[in-house]
DOGU-90549 format. One record per residue (C-alpha): residue number from 1; residue in one letter; x, y, z. Coordinates in nm, 4 decimals, m for minus. Example, Ala and Ser with C-alpha at 12.3 -4.5 7.8 and 13.67 -1.06 7.14 Angstrom:
% residues 2
+-----+------+----------+----------+----------+
| pos | code |        u |        v |        w |
+-----+------+----------+----------+----------+
|   1 |    A |   1.2300 |  m0.4500 |   0.7800 |
|   2 |    S |   1.3670 |  m0.1060 |   0.7140 |
+-----+------+----------+----------+----------+
This chain:
% residues 103
+-----+------+----------+----------+----------+
| pos | code |        u |        v |        w |
+-----+------+----------+----------+----------+
|   1 |    M |   8.0424 |  16.9998 |   2.2321 |
|   2 |    Q |   8.0837 |  16.8616 |   2.5885 |
|   3 |    P |   7.7081 |  16.8376 |   2.7397 |
|   4 |    D |   7.8081 |  17.1015 |   3.0178 |
|   5 |    D |   7.9110 |  17.3224 |   2.7704 |
|   6 |    Q |   7.5464 |  17.2391 |   2.5976 |
|   7 |    F |   7.3675 |  17.3402 |   2.9496 |
|   8 |    K |   7.5492 |  17.6475 |   2.9231 |
|   9 |    N |   7.3087 |  17.6972 |   2.6198 |
|  10 |    V |   6.9793 |  17.6532 |   2.7485 |
|  11 |    N |   6.7588 |  17.8799 |   2.8167 |
|  12 |    P |   6.8349 |  18.0331 |   3.1948 |
|  13 |    D |   6.5078 |  17.9406 |   3.3112 |
|  14 |    I |   6.4813 |  17.6370 |   3.2003 |
|  15 |    R |   6.8514 |  17.5824 |   3.3376 |
|  16 |    D |   6.6998 |  17.7229 |   3.7061 |
|  17 |    F |   6.4540 |  17.5053 |   3.6997 |
|  18 |    S |   6.6772 |  17.1927 |   3.5978 |
|  19 |    E |   6.9002 |  17.2541 |   3.9285 |
|  20 |    Q |   6.6191 |  17.3253 |   4.1325 |
|  21 |    V |   6.4812 |  17.0114 |   4.0071 |
|  22 |    E |   6.8129 |  16.8494 |   4.0879 |
|  23 |    R |   6.8561 |  16.9491 |   4.4135 |
|  24 |    L |   6.4812 |  16.8630 |   4.4797 |
|  25 |    L |   6.5925 |  16.4944 |   4.4754 |
|  26 |    K |   6.9219 |  16.5009 |   4.6028 |
|  27 |    T |   6.7209 |  16.6492 |   4.9104 |
|  28 |    R |   6.5201 |  16.3681 |   4.8993 |
|  29 |    E |   6.7686 |  16.1279 |   4.8913 |
|  30 |    L |   6.9725 |  16.2701 |   5.1476 |
|  31 |    N |   6.5925 |  16.2503 |   5.3492 |
|  32 |    K |   6.5276 |  15.9040 |   5.2461 |
|  33 |    F |   6.8807 |  15.8151 |   5.4145 |
|  34 |    R |   6.8335 |  15.9846 |   5.7159 |
|  35 |    I |   6.4805 |  15.7633 |   5.7807 |
|  36 |    S |   6.6513 |  15.4806 |   5.6659 |
|  37 |    F |   6.9508 |  15.5298 |   5.8752 |
|  38 |    L |   6.7273 |  15.6032 |   6.1549 |
|  39 |    E |   6.4809 |  15.3197 |   6.1118 |
|  40 |    K |   6.8344 |  15.0951 |   6.1157 |
|  41 |    M |   6.9614 |  15.3149 |   6.4314 |
|  42 |    V |   6.5962 |  15.2065 |   6.6094 |
|  43 |    I |   6.5954 |  14.8116 |   6.5290 |
|  44 |    L |   7.0160 |  14.8043 |   6.6210 |
|  45 |    F |   6.8809 |  14.9888 |   6.9956 |
|  46 |    I |   6.5977 |  14.7711 |   6.9845 |
|  47 |    S |   6.7916 |  14.4413 |   6.9049 |
|  48 |    A |   7.0767 |  14.4921 |   7.1653 |
|  49 |    L |   6.8392 |  14.5555 |   7.4747 |
|  50 |    G |   6.6681 |  14.2347 |   7.3777 |
|  51 |    L |   7.0110 |  14.0888 |   7.3961 |
|  52 |    I |   7.0579 |  14.2376 |   7.7248 |
|  53 |    A |   6.6938 |  14.0897 |   7.8485 |
|  54 |    A |   6.7808 |  13.7884 |   7.7281 |
|  55 |    L |   7.1028 |  13.7144 |   7.8770 |
|  56 |    A |   6.9854 |  13.8671 |   8.2175 |
|  57 |    W |   6.7072 |  13.6030 |   8.2014 |
|  58 |    D |   6.9313 |  13.3690 |   8.1022 |
|  59 |    E |   7.0827 |  13.4387 |   8.4296 |
|  60 |    A |   6.8248 |  13.3820 |   8.6255 |
|  61 |    F |   6.7473 |  13.0349 |   8.4638 |
|  62 |    K |   7.0799 |  12.9227 |   8.5310 |
|  63 |    E |   7.0418 |  12.9896 |   8.9096 |
|  64 |    L |   6.6646 |  12.8608 |   8.9816 |
|  65 |    F |   6.8393 |  12.5871 |   8.7680 |
|  66 |    K |   7.1346 |  12.5171 |   9.0085 |
|  67 |    R |   6.8925 |  12.5731 |   9.3203 |
|  68 |    I |   6.6659 |  12.2728 |   9.1656 |
|  69 |    F |   6.8985 |  12.0549 |   9.0407 |
|  70 |    V |   7.1831 |  12.0123 |   9.3249 |
|  71 |    D |   7.3490 |  11.6824 |   9.2461 |
|  72 |    L |   7.4049 |  11.7134 |   8.9111 |
|  73 |    T |   7.8096 |  11.7388 |   8.7589 |
|  74 |    I |   7.8492 |  12.0336 |   8.5776 |
|  75 |    M |   7.8754 |  11.8732 |   8.2188 |
|  76 |    Q |   7.5145 |  11.7712 |   8.3052 |
|  77 |    E |   7.3729 |  12.0484 |   8.4443 |
|  78 |    K |   7.4974 |  12.2210 |   8.1413 |
|  79 |    F |   7.3460 |  11.9978 |   7.8818 |
|  80 |    L |   7.0220 |  11.9342 |   8.0731 |
|  81 |    Y |   6.9847 |  12.3361 |   8.0675 |
|  82 |    A |   7.0616 |  12.3825 |   7.7074 |
|  83 |    I |   6.8453 |  12.1250 |   7.6375 |
|  84 |    L |   6.5442 |  12.2654 |   7.8820 |
|  85 |    I |   6.5380 |  12.5481 |   7.7347 |
|  86 |    T |   6.5917 |  12.4872 |   7.3916 |
|  87 |    V |   6.2589 |  12.2812 |   7.4316 |
|  88 |    I |   6.0656 |  12.6283 |   7.6436 |
|  89 |    A |   6.2324 |  12.8482 |   7.3225 |
|  90 |    V |   6.0709 |  12.5542 |   7.0603 |
|  91 |    L |   5.7197 |  12.5596 |   7.2579 |
|  92 |    A |   5.7198 |  12.9804 |   7.3089 |
|  93 |    S |   5.7803 |  12.9976 |   6.9583 |
|  94 |    V |   5.5171 |  12.7562 |   6.8178 |
|  95 |    I |   5.2697 |  12.9160 |   7.0629 |
|  96 |    L |   5.3014 |  13.3025 |   6.9994 |
|  97 |    G |   5.3479 |  13.1601 |   6.5944 |
|  98 |    K |   5.0147 |  13.0495 |   6.6323 |
|  99 |    L |   4.8687 |  13.3388 |   6.7898 |
| 100 |    V |   5.0130 |  13.6122 |   6.5463 |
| 101 |    L |   4.8996 |  13.3836 |   6.2819 |
| 102 |    K |   4.5226 |  13.3766 |   6.3904 |
| 103 |    K |   4.4766 |  13.7727 |   6.3604 |
+-----+------+----------+----------+----------+
């Protein structure tokens, strides 16, 4: 006898309850999936905004850098800019990390 055939022979009240439980579990799984999906979408959206903000700041810093260091070649300018931005990023990371760890 197949499992489906055995299930058909079970008391109808138990069978209905089992089907209700199964529907409830499916609904809960769908809700978990929906919530997880929405969380990921929000994280992706915030990350995209962060990238846009970073690119905007990058352009602003490049212009400021060009006005401060006028006599550099393009290669010197790019390397100095990369080094300066790296130092600023590391310092900001250390400072923000210490602030977060205190709390």
